[in-house]
Residue, then its C-alpha position, 0 to 999 in steps of 0.5 A: m310806925e317803928t315796924f314799917e320804918r325798920l322793915e319796909s323799904e325806903v321805896r314806900g311813897y304814899c305813907r310819907n304824905w299820910p302818916a297814919v296806920f289805916d285799918r278799915a274802909v267803907g264807901s267813901h271813908v277810910y279809918d285809921e287804927t284809932g278810928r279817925p275817919y278820912l274822906d277819900f279823894f284818892a280811891g286807891a289811885g282810881s282802883l276803887n271807883y265803886g268805893h271801899n268794900n262795896p256791899e253788893l260786890k262784897a256779898e258776891l265775893v264772900r259767897y264765892l269764897t265760902e263755897d270753896r270756888i276756885v281762886h287761882s286758875l292761871d289761864a285754865y277755863s273757869v266758871a268765874k272767867r266765863d261769867f265775866l267774859a260773857t257779861f263784859e261782852q253783853v254789857v260793855l262791848k256789844p252796846r258800843g259796837l266793839d269787837y275786841k278779843v280779851q287777854f288776861p295778861g297778869p294782875a296789874g296795869n303794867n302787865a296790860v301795857e307790856a302785853a299791848l306793846k309786845l303785841a303791837r310789835k309782833y303784829t307789825g314787825r316794827e319796833t318803835i312806839v310813839n309816846f307823849t310828853n308827860g305820859f305814864h304807863g307803868m314801872t316795868l321796863g317796857a312801860l317805863a320806856v313809854t313813860g315821860n317822868s324822868m325820876k321814874r325812868g331813872g329807876a330803870g338802871v338801863p337805857l330805855g329805847h325804841v320809843a319816840t316822844m311827841p307833844f301831848d295836846n296843848y303841850m306846844d305854844g298853841r300856834t303850832p298845828d298839833f301833829l305837824w312834828l309827828r307828820s313831818l317825821l313820818e313823811d320825811s325819809g331822812s327824819g331818823l324816825d323808823k315807822p312806828a308799830a304803835v302810838i300809846v296815849e292816855t285821854v287824860q294824863g292822870e299821873g302827868g298832871i290831869n292833862v286832857a286830850g281834846a276829842q278833836w285831838l284824839r280823832e286827829l291822832s286816830e286818823l293819822c294812825r290809820e293813814y300811816g298804818i300805825l296801831m293806836i293803843v289807848d291806856d285806859i287803866q286809870m281813866g277807864c271804868g267810868r272815871t270820865g263818865d262813859f265806861f271807856s274814856f275815849e268814847e267821847a271822841g268817837i274813836v275805836p282804838d286798835i288796843v285798849t289797856l284796862s286795870k285798876s277798877i275793872s275788878g270793882y273791888g280793888l282786887p288785882m286784875a288787868l285786861t288787854l283788849f284788841k281788835r280780832e285780827l290782831d290776835v296773833w299770839e302763840p299759846g303761852e307767848h305772853n303769860g303770868t302766874f296770877r292772870g287767873f285770879n277768879p275772885a277779881m272776876v267775880t267782883g268785876t262781873e257784879a260791878l258790870r251788872r250793878f253799874w253798867t247795864d244802862d246810862a244812869f251811872a255814867t250820867a250821874t258821874k258826869a253831873k258830879g264831875d260838873l259839880v267838882a269842876a265848878r267848885l274848883e273854879e271858885m277855888a282857882a278864882e281865889h288864887t289867880d295871883l298864884g296861877a291857879h287853874v282847873r284841869g280834868r274831865g268827869l271825876a278826874r280833876g285837878l287844881a294846878f299852880a305855877d308854884a309846885s309847892v302849893a299843891k303839896r301843901i294843899a294835900a298836906e293841909s287836907f290830910e290834917r283836916g281828914l281828907l286824902l288827896e294826892t298830887s300829880g304832874p312832873e313837879d307835883e304841881v297839881a292837887k289831884l282828885l280821884p274820888p269814888l264814883t259812888m261818892t254822894e254829892e254831900e260827901l263831895t261837897a264836904g271834901l271840897d269844903i275841906m280842900a278850899d280851907a286847905a288851899r287858903v292856908a297853903t297859899k298864904v305861904a306862897q303869896p307873890a312878892 
């Protein structure tokens, strides 16, 4: 580890919880340099929905590279981009009745969010963005402004403004109507809330603690936006590309957001790629008004195209993911039942799941004990109180069961330290 400790910045994070030097990865397993395998319940924070080095995607990538096809093209036209756009339209947009324009804003999710916020402000001529408690949207300044985590916001070093934070689903006391506060502010000319350009929301808050927005809550939010002429942005960077079952996580609610952000698994292979989708009438950009050097990374488009063709031409993959999600939920409920005295409870949808505790230290210990037993598992939530599962969607039921067995053992060990007095 000496090379990393001597040369790499103190900002590094995941390596502190997983003290191993990783070398190889295949399917649902990662191997360190000694050859020790780790079952992966992390999947690159949701960037590897189809597993590590998926053989079909790899074959297309290798073929493309060995033929000396163009790798870097900024936003010039390329065959790889044309194939991706045509496939995305045919496989994803048309079957869902979505008439979105597609923007390649840069290589990461924060690029997609920054583009979405800028476009909403440009289109409406308004500045304020409504965000939600415990939301996370990225680490650049615009994305941080609509992020809830105080530690991450504090890293900005400058004021983060032009936002209004509202309670996410189930944040209030359970008796207050969900949108009473936001609606009251919008209706009252003395509230101090400037009419917003947009709201930005995750259907499941991954970094915020696997907090799920119910379908009815999302429908009511969508209706409120329509009523007041506010654009609705759904950040589907971590929960899109099938993480909750359907390709888009908002499909279950039957809504059509004005703007959608995608990244992480859109390339299918862990290669950098992001998209900002928006309704056709919102395309008011001037040429080059939002750009970036690496918005034309063609290898990611190649693997992204193949992923769409392999997994999304019918409903089989989505159905299988939902079934696996039910399996995981059932096992987590069993674990929670063992630790009700510690406030254990289950959160999530599809294959985005979490086991939460009243004492945040328990989830951290579960993650540490899981690592010792050969399972990669992270935590999330404002206090890291949730042991968070984001396994590859291609993980077999046998692998899921093996990982859940490890997690259950880890939880039994971790909770012994935290028994209530």
